[in-house]
C-alpha positions in Angstrom: 164.4 99.0 -182.9 165.2 98.7 -179.3 163.3 96.3 -177.2 161.0 98.3 -174.9 159.7 95.4 -172.8 159.0 96.0 -169.1 161.6 94.9 -166.6 161.7 95.6 -162.8 163.8 98.7 -162.3 163.6 99.8 -166.0 162.9 103.3 -167.0 159.2 102.4 -167.7 158.9 100.7 -164.3 160.5 103.7 -162.6 158.2 106.2 -164.4 155.1 104.1 -163.5 156.0 103.9 -159.8 157.1 107.6 -159.4 154.2 109.0 -161.4 151.6 107.0 -159.5 153.2 107.7 -156.2 154.0 111.4 -156.6 151.2 112.3 -158.9 151.2 113.2 -162.6 151.3 116.9 -161.7 154.9 116.4 -160.6 156.0 115.1 -164.1 159.3 117.0 -164.0 160.6 115.5 -160.8 159.1 112.1 -161.8 161.2 112.0 -164.9 164.4 113.1 -163.1 164.0 110.5 -160.4 163.0 107.8 -162.9 166.3 108.3 -164.8 168.5 107.8 -161.8 170.4 104.6 -161.4 168.9 103.0 -158.4 170.9 100.2 -156.7 167.8 98.1 -156.5 164.0 98.2 -156.8 163.9 98.0 -153.1 166.1 101.1 -152.6 163.8 103.0 -155.1 160.7 101.9 -153.3 162.1 102.8 -149.9 162.9 106.3 -151.2 159.4 106.7 -152.5 157.9 105.5 -149.2 160.2 107.9 -147.3 159.1 111.0 -149.2 155.4 110.2 -149.5 154.8 108.4 -146.2 152.7 105.9 -148.2 153.1 102.6 -149.9 154.5 102.7 -153.5 151.7 103.0 -156.1 151.7 101.8 -159.6 151.4 98.6 -161.6 153.0 95.3 -161.2 154.5 93.0 -163.8 151.2 91.3 -164.4 149.7 94.6 -165.5 152.1 95.1 -168.4 151.8 93.7 -171.9 153.9 90.6 -172.4 155.6 89.8 -175.7 156.1 86.3 -177.0 159.1 86.1 -179.3 
């Protein structure tokens, strides 16, 4: 099974940031934007800020479950 652990810029991180920033009612666009290859987390966050006019919403690494292998 694939490791689905959280990483900055991962699909799960992108979904979290876009869904919380754009709203869950915009699930279609959230998924499309989350699957894009962003150059960096900073570029993604700048894009979110530019379209919402607000700070990026969503969790941080400390909010995610950590796995000890």
